[in-house]
N, C-alpha and C positions, 0 to 999 in steps of 0.2 A: 508301612511295609518295608522290609530290610531290602537294601542294595542286592546283595547276591540271589536273594530270590525274585528280583526283578528281573535281572539279566538272565538268568536260568528260564523264565517265563518267555521272555523278548527273545532268547537265542540270539542269532545273528544274522544279518541279511547276508547272502552270500556274495550276489553282484547285481549289478544293472540290468534289466531284461535285454535278452539277445534282441538286436534290431533285425528282426526278418521280415523283408517286405512282402506283402502279399499273404501273411500268415491270418488266420481268421479264429477267434476265440474257440476253444474246443466246448465251451458249454452253449456256444450259440449255432454250431454246425450240426445240422440234422443229420442221422445217418453215419455219424463219426464216433469212432468209440475214443475217448480220451486215452493218453498213453500210459502204462501200468505205473505205479510205485517205483523210484529208483531201487534197485537193489541195496539193502543192508546186510551188513556183515559183522558180526563179533571177530573182532582183530585175535587171530588164535595167541600172539605174544602178550597180549594184554588183556587177556580173557580172564585170568586168576589175578591174584594179589595177596600178599605177604606182606605185611608192615611190621617191621621190628622197633621195640624200644629204641631211643639212642643209644650208642656204644657200639663196640665191637661184636657182641655175644648175637649170635645166628643159630642157637639152638631153639626147642620147645618152650622153655621156660623164657625166652625173650620175644616171643610173638604178642603184639598188640593185637592184632586183626588179620584174619584171612578172609579172602571172598572171593568171588566168583559171579561174572554176569552170566545167568541163568535163561535171559529171554528179554524180548523187546515185542513192542506192538506197536502200530504205527498206521497212517492213514495218509492220503494225500488228497489234494484237490488242485484242479486245473482251471485259470481264468485268463483274461487276455494279456497277462502281464507273465503268464508262467505257471510254475507249481508252488504249492506249498507243502511240507512234510512235518508231519506231526509224530514224535516220537517219544515214547514209556519205556525206560527200561527198568529189570527186573533183577535184583541181585539176592545170593545166599550170602549171608555174613556170618562169621564165628568170632567171638571176642575171645582174644586169646589171655593166658596168666599174667602177661606184662602190662595188663591194660588197666590204666591208672584211674579211670573214669567208666562210668555205664554210657555215656555219652562219645561218639567216636565220630570223626568227620569220613566221608566215602567222596574220594574225587574221581569221575570219570570224564569222558572227551567224545563228542562227536565231530568226525572229520569228513570232508570230502574233498580227497587229495588233487582234484583237477584245479582247484584253487590256490594249491600254494604255489609260490612259499607267502599268499597273501594273508594278512591275520583273520581273514573273514574265514578262512579254509577249514579252523579248526576253532572249537567252543569248548572251553573246560568247565564243569559244574561241581560243586561241592555242596555237600548237604549233610545235615548231621542226623546221626541213628543212634537212638536213646535204646540199649537194651534193658527190657523189664528185669528186676528182680528176680533172679533163680533162672533167667534164662541166657544163655548163651551163645545160641545159634537162631537166627531168624530171615525170613524172607521178608525184603521190602523191596518197593517200587518209588520211584521218583517221581518228581511233577513233571510234566508233559515240555519236552522243549520244542520249538516251533522254527523252523527254518525255510526260507524262500530259497527256490532253484529257477533261473531263468530257461525253462524247460518249453519246447513247442512241441517236439515231433516225436515217435519212438526211437526212431535213429538216434537223436539228442540225448534221450533218458539212458540209455547206457552207458554214456562219458559221466553221469553224474552218481558213483557208487560213493554210499555213505559206509563209515565206518565207525564201531562205536569199541571202547572198552573202559579199562581204568588207567588213569592218567599216572603214570608209573616213573620212579627216578631211572638213569640208566643202571645203578645196580640191580634194581628188581627186575627190570625187562631183562638183563642177561639171567640173570638167575633162572627165570621163567624158560628162557632157550636152553639154558644146561638141561633142564628136568624134563625137558619135550623129548629129549633124544632117548 
């Protein structure tokens, strides 16, 4: 099994469980409803991506790939140590005229700002996408990513927002911001 695939499946452990004295496991306490899953947002500035071939050209003939984060699904479970969140992202991708290959890499992130600037605050994942012959537009879903959050109560769950989007260069991010206006 290759290292990037293992890293994507294992994702990242975000933090040691919070030390809250007197907290019972949600699964063991009868009559108590576990907290909801943390809110997940597609970051608007990183929801779309246009990758250009190397060089200064930035017209339609220079596009290698365009993409949009179109969906995500997830689930969460809680135990005595906190919560485990599982996410799977869906993308709509278009192969551009400048693409040299039918296989292109898609790179995205999953981030929990509460943990910034710790390295565990953000995971960056890359997976290859192969466009079938004669097909230049596809929808794909990456493998699930899993992360552990030290969550114990509904009040705390609101502090653990999760953001997803394409991993963009500063130039790509600025281009997205300009086109939104």
